[in-house]
N, C-alpha and C positions, 0 to 999 in steps of 0.2 A: 504493497498500499502506502502510496504520494501523502506530505508533509508537506505545511506551511507552515513555516517556522514563524513561532510568533514573535514578540514583540511584548517585554515587561512593562507591562500599566498598559496597552494598552485594550479598549475595549474592545471582547467580542465581535459590534455587531459593525463596529467598526473594519475590519479585518477583513471580516464577509461580503460588508459595500467595497472595498476595497481590490479582492480577488476579483469577484464577478467584474466590477466597473473594466476593471483592468487586464484581467488574464482571461477572462471568460469558464472561473473558476467557482464551484458552489463548493465554502468549508459547508461539511455533516458531523462536526461535533467538535468537541475535544476532551482528546488521549494524555490526561493527564497520572503523572507520580502521586502513589500510595504511599501519605504519611504513614510510618509504623513511633509508636509506642518504643521509646526507651526505659525499660525496666532497671532502675540500681539493687543492690546486694540484701535491702530490706524492703524489698519489695512492693519502692512508691518510685509511681510512672516520674520523670525525673526530665525529660524530651523528649522530641519525635524527631526525625530525622528521618529521608527519603530513602525507599527502596529501589530495588528494582522494578515493582511491579508497577501495574498503570490498570486506570479502569476508565471510563467512559465516561463522560456528560455531553448526551445528545438534544439539545434542543436550549442553550443555558442562556438564560436571559442577556440583555442587547448590552446592558453593563454591565456586563460579567468579567473580572480584571482575567487578564493571561498571566503567567506566569512564566520565566526563561526554561524552566524545564516539557509546558506544556506543547506537543503537538496536536496538528488542524489540519485532518484528512479531509481530504477530496477528490472532486468528482467532477469532467470536463463538462462542460456545458453548454451546444449549439446556440449561441443569441439570436440566429435568426428564427428561433420559436419563439421567442418571446414578447411580449405583446403590449405594446404602449408598457403606462406603470413606470415611475421610479423606481429604479432600484438604489 
């Protein structure tokens, strides 16, 4: 699968519009690294770290903020089929 590289702090909808208008790419959601709790010797949660595991956020809200490790899968769109309307 191919991914758009996200820019830290960019809103998801801004990325969607930019990709569609500029490249004809339709973003399909966000593929985000999972945070894992680190437990100390006493059994108390002391920090959160990124794991190698990812999860999918489908149809995130427009104001959803992206982070550096996010991947955004996409599909090519034939813009000739889009009729009217502003993207």
